[in-house]
Legacy VTK file of the C-alpha trace (Angstrom):
# vtk DataFile Version 3.0
C-alpha trace
ASCII
DATASET POLYDATA
POINTS 435 float
-17.312 -5.003 9.943
-15.538 -7.383 7.316
-16.795 -11.038 7.748
-14.093 -13.729 7.980
-14.587 -16.334 5.350
-15.040 -19.340 7.907
-18.594 -17.297 9.231
-19.520 -16.741 5.199
-22.716 -19.106 4.247
-21.912 -20.489 0.896
-22.616 -23.484 -0.971
-20.642 -24.917 -3.898
-21.879 -26.766 -6.894
-19.559 -28.587 -9.647
-20.329 -28.954 -13.204
-18.281 -30.469 -15.054
-14.623 -28.688 -13.916
-16.174 -25.968 -13.024
-17.025 -24.836 -9.433
-19.367 -22.107 -8.736
-20.024 -20.991 -4.911
-23.606 -19.695 -4.206
-23.819 -17.433 -1.076
-26.742 -17.805 0.962
-28.158 -14.205 1.066
-31.215 -12.617 3.053
-33.663 -12.276 0.142
-37.226 -12.306 1.924
-38.806 -10.026 4.784
-38.835 -13.196 7.037
-35.460 -12.610 8.801
-36.267 -9.779 9.651
-38.318 -10.822 13.182
-35.710 -12.502 14.554
-33.160 -9.562 13.711
-34.971 -6.937 14.848
-35.379 -9.350 18.396
-31.727 -9.017 17.769
-31.911 -5.331 17.670
-34.019 -5.187 20.942
-31.705 -7.506 22.414
-28.964 -5.055 22.401
-30.972 -2.501 22.893
-31.828 -3.699 26.564
-28.103 -4.126 27.390
-27.362 -0.038 26.802
-25.362 1.199 29.777
-24.456 -2.518 30.469
-20.887 -4.051 31.006
-19.242 -6.193 28.540
-19.907 -9.216 30.889
-23.145 -8.979 30.876
-23.260 -10.175 27.204
-23.559 -13.572 26.595
-22.532 -14.819 22.986
-24.615 -17.782 22.721
-27.867 -16.132 23.334
-27.998 -15.478 20.007
-26.039 -18.224 18.464
-29.248 -20.325 19.559
-31.710 -17.681 18.768
-30.810 -17.748 15.109
-30.148 -21.583 15.435
-26.979 -21.083 13.049
-23.197 -20.132 15.045
-22.070 -17.869 11.219
-24.990 -16.733 10.762
-25.415 -15.147 14.110
-22.094 -14.473 14.194
-22.593 -11.992 10.814
-26.219 -10.247 12.345
-23.052 -8.829 15.117
-21.146 -8.090 12.806
-23.640 -6.373 11.109
-24.709 -4.756 14.163
-21.820 -3.933 15.601
-21.397 -0.498 12.972
-24.319 0.823 15.680
-23.270 -1.271 18.848
-19.751 -0.425 20.932
-18.321 -1.465 23.727
-16.601 1.722 24.943
-14.516 1.688 28.242
-16.537 3.766 31.634
-14.622 6.918 32.113
-14.100 8.119 35.835
-16.065 10.949 35.898
-19.299 8.357 35.763
-18.019 7.458 39.085
-15.923 9.854 41.006
-16.676 13.074 42.310
-15.784 16.739 40.664
-13.347 17.597 43.400
-12.245 13.714 43.414
-11.375 14.081 38.794
-9.868 17.434 39.711
-6.856 16.185 41.516
-6.836 12.991 40.317
-6.440 15.145 36.988
-3.590 17.859 38.872
-1.743 14.790 40.072
-1.946 13.008 36.421
-3.298 9.679 37.521
-6.920 10.412 35.552
-6.982 7.192 34.399
-7.213 3.350 35.332
-3.185 2.893 33.550
-1.806 5.800 36.039
-3.465 4.572 38.857
-2.347 1.400 38.562
1.252 3.139 38.222
0.683 4.844 40.795
-0.421 1.851 43.019
2.518 0.075 41.975
5.409 2.664 42.773
4.088 2.855 45.920
4.037 -0.677 47.120
7.340 -0.822 45.839
8.644 1.954 47.725
7.424 0.616 51.308
5.919 -3.141 50.487
8.524 -4.476 48.628
6.428 -5.000 45.586
3.688 -6.669 47.469
0.525 -5.822 49.316
-0.632 -8.602 52.469
-3.960 -9.307 52.289
-3.207 -8.114 56.233
-2.936 -4.668 55.530
-4.550 -4.233 52.789
-7.555 -2.548 53.689
-5.465 0.023 55.365
-2.745 0.874 52.471
-5.711 1.624 50.259
-7.930 4.032 52.385
-4.463 5.729 52.510
-3.924 6.629 49.115
-7.897 6.785 48.327
-8.117 9.610 51.086
-4.878 10.924 49.369
-6.412 11.219 45.632
-9.840 12.656 47.145
-11.689 9.554 46.653
-14.570 7.328 48.509
-14.361 4.452 50.403
-13.814 1.317 48.099
-13.435 3.533 44.348
-9.920 3.255 43.660
-9.856 -0.505 43.995
-12.807 -0.258 41.061
-11.303 2.554 39.418
-8.059 0.146 39.448
-9.486 -1.895 36.322
-11.999 0.528 35.618
-10.153 0.152 31.758
-10.543 -4.005 31.822
-12.497 -5.042 28.464
-15.487 -6.859 30.667
-15.701 -3.337 32.467
-17.053 -1.553 28.956
-20.597 -0.692 28.275
-22.729 -0.808 25.348
-23.329 2.635 23.895
-25.047 3.105 20.513
-23.660 5.323 17.902
-26.494 7.041 16.040
-29.742 6.077 15.351
-30.945 2.676 16.434
-30.787 0.495 13.075
-33.415 -1.180 11.487
-34.041 -5.197 10.508
-33.642 -3.776 6.818
-30.515 -1.748 7.300
-29.045 -4.294 8.866
-30.675 -7.577 5.940
-29.037 -4.732 3.888
-25.356 -4.687 5.554
-25.177 -8.562 5.629
-25.711 -9.430 2.269
-23.785 -6.232 1.363
-20.778 -8.166 3.634
-21.424 -11.431 1.909
-20.728 -10.738 -1.516
-17.727 -8.394 0.018
-16.469 -11.340 2.048
-15.829 -14.093 -1.359
-14.900 -10.290 -3.235
-11.434 -10.185 -0.847
-10.569 -13.496 -1.645
-11.234 -12.436 -5.244
-7.823 -13.598 -7.750
-9.535 -11.562 -10.526
-13.282 -9.858 -11.130
-14.168 -9.627 -14.844
-17.532 -6.913 -15.683
-19.143 -6.830 -18.659
-19.831 -3.017 -19.446
-21.886 -1.462 -22.010
-20.291 0.815 -23.156
-16.838 1.898 -25.252
-16.550 5.792 -25.142
-12.554 6.564 -24.593
-13.807 8.940 -22.001
-15.704 6.152 -20.427
-12.809 3.527 -20.863
-9.937 6.061 -19.148
-12.997 6.963 -16.689
-13.061 3.120 -15.464
-9.435 2.521 -15.789
-7.985 5.630 -13.360
-10.746 4.968 -11.156
-8.567 0.819 -10.581
-5.480 2.587 -10.906
-6.223 5.446 -7.967
-7.005 2.326 -5.840
-3.964 0.665 -6.593
-5.871 -1.911 -8.568
-4.625 -3.293 -11.761
-7.460 -3.867 -14.429
-7.330 -3.555 -17.904
-10.386 -3.409 -20.828
-10.718 -4.925 -23.965
-13.282 -5.053 -26.360
-16.611 -7.363 -25.501
-18.837 -7.649 -28.325
-20.092 -4.529 -30.991
-21.175 -2.079 -28.187
-19.357 -3.287 -24.844
-15.857 -3.371 -22.738
-15.162 -6.249 -20.753
-13.246 -4.744 -17.296
-10.798 -7.220 -15.921
-9.625 -6.780 -12.133
-6.648 -8.042 -10.668
-6.439 -9.649 -7.215
-2.829 -9.594 -5.631
-1.314 -12.188 -3.046
0.872 -11.095 -0.355
4.442 -12.444 0.906
2.397 -14.822 2.927
-0.209 -15.707 0.121
-3.467 -13.756 1.994
-5.636 -12.524 -0.437
-7.097 -10.070 1.647
-5.076 -7.209 1.769
-5.320 -6.367 -1.810
-8.775 -7.710 -1.475
-10.324 -4.812 0.157
-9.126 -2.559 -1.991
-9.922 -5.057 -5.013
-13.644 -5.224 -3.537
-14.042 -1.925 -2.815
-13.046 -0.512 -6.328
-16.357 -3.220 -7.527
-18.599 -0.901 -5.152
-17.299 2.321 -6.938
-17.530 0.930 -10.503
-20.961 0.256 -9.795
-21.958 3.252 -7.993
-21.214 5.238 -10.884
-23.236 3.618 -12.830
-24.728 -0.334 -12.602
-26.973 0.410 -15.573
-24.163 0.163 -17.576
-22.458 -3.255 -16.228
-24.560 -5.979 -17.206
-22.844 -9.199 -15.860
-19.878 -10.377 -13.582
-17.974 -12.375 -12.080
-15.030 -13.420 -10.220
-12.784 -15.697 -9.384
-12.502 -16.671 -5.956
-9.852 -18.571 -3.645
-11.527 -20.973 -1.036
-8.236 -22.666 0.540
-6.812 -24.687 -2.174
-10.080 -24.875 -4.914
-10.793 -21.844 -7.514
-14.708 -21.005 -7.375
-16.932 -18.642 -9.442
-19.144 -16.438 -8.420
-21.433 -14.912 -10.277
-22.343 -10.673 -10.392
-25.864 -11.211 -11.938
-28.701 -8.520 -11.468
-28.976 -9.735 -8.123
-25.305 -8.994 -7.006
-24.623 -5.955 -9.292
-28.233 -4.904 -7.377
-27.253 -5.404 -4.255
-22.997 -4.394 -4.608
-24.559 -1.021 -6.452
-27.234 -0.046 -3.595
-30.315 -1.614 -4.467
-32.138 -3.467 -1.546
-32.928 -7.287 -2.200
-36.265 -6.323 -0.135
-36.880 -4.225 -2.597
-36.147 -1.073 -2.726
-36.224 1.323 -5.734
-33.230 1.931 -7.956
-30.540 4.611 -7.266
-29.239 6.880 -9.978
-25.160 7.001 -11.540
-23.091 8.919 -10.030
-21.992 9.275 -13.441
-18.431 8.482 -14.893
-17.092 12.690 -15.403
-16.024 14.346 -12.193
-15.327 17.836 -11.511
-12.186 19.179 -11.770
-10.139 18.566 -9.594
-11.961 16.381 -7.688
-11.370 13.199 -9.610
-10.451 9.540 -7.534
-6.216 10.532 -8.515
-6.191 13.970 -6.806
-9.111 12.956 -4.088
-6.484 9.863 -3.586
-3.231 12.257 -3.351
-4.938 14.531 -1.266
-6.436 12.805 1.592
-2.922 10.999 1.785
-1.422 14.529 2.276
0.431 15.083 5.463
-1.829 16.409 8.446
-1.099 19.144 10.861
0.795 17.760 13.970
-1.167 17.609 17.441
-4.161 17.443 15.195
-5.576 14.774 17.893
-7.502 12.922 15.250
-6.847 9.182 14.322
-8.030 8.065 10.632
-8.607 5.509 8.813
-8.001 6.101 5.271
-11.167 3.572 2.598
-12.757 2.604 5.081
-14.989 -0.471 4.093
-18.865 0.676 1.898
-21.677 0.433 4.559
-25.004 -0.170 3.939
-28.207 1.088 4.590
-31.358 0.201 3.732
-31.587 3.447 1.510
-28.273 2.304 -0.498
-24.384 2.127 -0.130
-22.091 4.801 0.665
-18.337 4.577 -0.011
-17.082 6.730 2.398
-13.261 7.940 2.033
-11.929 8.599 5.727
-13.290 7.754 9.055
-12.444 10.124 11.499
-12.294 9.203 15.172
-11.968 13.003 17.510
-11.599 11.410 21.048
-14.330 9.392 21.361
-16.526 10.483 18.575
-15.826 9.737 14.940
-17.389 10.425 11.631
-17.330 9.138 8.163
-16.129 11.402 5.348
-17.751 11.524 2.234
-15.834 13.388 -0.961
-18.565 14.315 -3.084
-16.904 14.318 -6.704
-19.760 15.999 -9.411
-23.194 17.230 -9.215
-24.966 13.791 -9.764
-22.271 12.324 -7.099
-24.413 14.556 -4.964
-27.420 13.966 -6.796
-27.296 9.820 -5.594
-25.725 10.573 -1.900
-28.481 12.962 -1.597
-31.388 9.793 -1.916
-28.797 7.677 0.905
-28.388 10.373 3.275
-31.569 10.573 5.232
-31.669 6.897 5.973
-28.158 6.693 6.732
-29.348 7.295 10.650
-27.152 4.538 12.270
-23.692 3.976 12.706
-21.412 7.116 12.710
-22.373 10.765 11.763
-21.618 11.694 8.033
-20.224 14.541 6.661
-19.910 15.757 3.042
-17.176 17.048 1.459
-16.722 18.560 -1.614
-17.490 22.273 -3.636
-20.978 24.492 -3.454
-22.412 22.336 -6.786
-21.892 19.223 -5.896
-22.933 19.325 -2.181
-26.422 21.506 -3.290
-28.410 18.198 -3.670
-27.396 17.156 -0.316
-27.800 20.383 1.722
-31.427 20.403 -0.137
-31.710 17.462 2.062
-31.037 18.196 5.024
-27.620 16.245 5.586
-24.140 17.905 7.202
-22.131 19.066 4.271
-18.230 20.811 4.458
-18.449 23.164 0.881
-14.538 23.351 0.218
-12.673 24.771 -3.015
-10.168 21.367 -3.531
-9.562 18.584 -1.507
-8.552 19.488 1.612
-7.726 16.743 5.068
-6.661 19.086 7.660
-9.283 21.462 7.154
-11.821 18.390 7.419
-10.355 16.979 10.383
-10.599 21.081 11.826
-14.110 21.181 10.679
-14.709 17.729 12.850
-12.638 19.504 15.784
-15.247 22.391 15.508
-18.267 20.403 15.637
-17.344 17.691 18.497
-15.999 20.538 20.615
-19.325 22.236 19.481
-21.062 19.299 20.847
-19.189 18.647 23.878
-19.853 22.290 25.352
-23.681 21.286 24.316
-23.473 18.677 26.695
-22.207 20.310 29.398
-24.666 23.178 29.111
LINES 1 436
435 0 1 2 3 4 5 6 7 8 9 10 11 12 13 14 15 16 17 18 19 20 21 22 23 24 25 26 27 28 29 30 31 32 33 34 35 36 37 38 39 40 41 42 43 44 45 46 47 48 49 50 51 52 53 54 55 56 57 58 59 60 61 62 63 64 65 66 67 68 69 70 71 72 73 74 75 76 77 78 79 80 81 82 83 84 85 86 87 88 89 90 91 92 93 94 95 96 97 98 99 100 101 102 103 104 105 106 107 108 109 110 111 112 113 114 115 116 117 118 119 120 121 122 123 124 125 126 127 128 129 130 131 132 133 134 135 136 137 138 139 140 141 142 143 144 145 146 147 148 149 150 151 152 153 154 155 156 157 158 159 160 161 162 163 164 165 166 167 168 169 170 171 172 173 174 175 176 177 178 179 180 181 182 183 184 185 186 187 188 189 190 191 192 193 194 195 196 197 198 199 200 201 202 203 204 205 206 207 208 209 210 211 212 213 214 215 216 217 218 219 220 221 222 223 224 225 226 227 228 229 230 231 232 233 234 235 236 237 238 239 240 241 242 243 244 245 246 247 248 249 250 251 252 253 254 255 256 257 258 259 260 261 262 263 264 265 266 267 268 269 270 271 272 273 274 275 276 277 278 279 280 281 282 283 284 285 286 287 288 289 290 291 292 293 294 295 296 297 298 299 300 301 302 303 304 305 306 307 308 309 310 311 312 313 314 315 316 317 318 319 320 321 322 323 324 325 326 327 328 329 330 331 332 333 334 335 336 337 338 339 340 341 342 343 344 345 346 347 348 349 350 351 352 353 354 355 356 357 358 359 360 361 362 363 364 365 366 367 368 369 370 371 372 373 374 375 376 377 378 379 380 381 382 383 384 385 386 387 388 389 390 391 392 393 394 395 396 397 398 399 400 401 402 403 404 405 406 407 408 409 410 411 412 413 414 415 416 417 418 419 420 421 422 423 424 425 426 427 428 429 430 431 432 433 434
């Protein structure tokens, strides 16, 4: 759901040699009625094809193309276009026959038709014999008249149907995701980020640097005043001069630092690369609150997750376990370190996005009971988008289990165990739907 920089609404002001960038956040409830109408518009399109979506409707409605595109990107957390499956069109008997022949997909059907035409039609289907040829193939495959031509292009983008993942989002959820997305988009272009931290104990300093190192972000800490630290995180350009590839790690690290202890980070600033210019993004109280999960619309602050992790559950150990080998043919698609997600209830930093067939789940590794207590405040309100699975020790998961969240107790971080648990849940859900 990353916003491209060209869609980020911001203004800049120059004071001497200093250029400051001000993102245009949604700071009050005036935008909620329009966002609610946008949600209703997507709800009205559920089950309908992509070609029925008019991309200009919301642009005209919001009277701002950039705002409309970013709102749609936020709604994409809940609304997705997916190919229509064959079983919704053909009979069960025809589907079984297609499966036996190995052509239960539009791509396989096109290949079969091409083979037939290459064998008997010199690779060309003339209009004169088109209906007769398609009718013969339909008879062979057990299809009804006219179904073959419809199935041949069923996987085209224009025929994908809109589905909703999870519960409908609220307007406050969309505002929270929008404001978070705006700041993350700028942080992904950061040359460096500086955070002022209150507290100078050796353990806390080590925890700060260890978290940055686990994410592959270069960082350094220096004394600031009598009782503070200044933590500096460095961005990095790739070979093509692009900041965003490494910037995703940098932005994620900033959110994780604030998740650990927002109350201890009192100020910050980021030097952002805006094409050929360098501008300063001030991370004052409002920006820090948004990145840590406090709602712009007046939500209560969340407790910090703390700097102490359970034995075996540190960021380095979790990262090593989740990057480890997987069983061959486990049938899952993984995305490690997906972007932080926001709801009105708060911000969550998932460790994995696991896709099994058409079912996805966000996995969040819980590193301590304090981390679990923080997430237990967020989980009940995080109902839109992929379902959440929290993995960790039994003690760390206790607050989440009490809140009714989906939990997976583990003795240590274990990627194969997480995948197997999600596969079992996907299979159970599929059986329940058939029943």
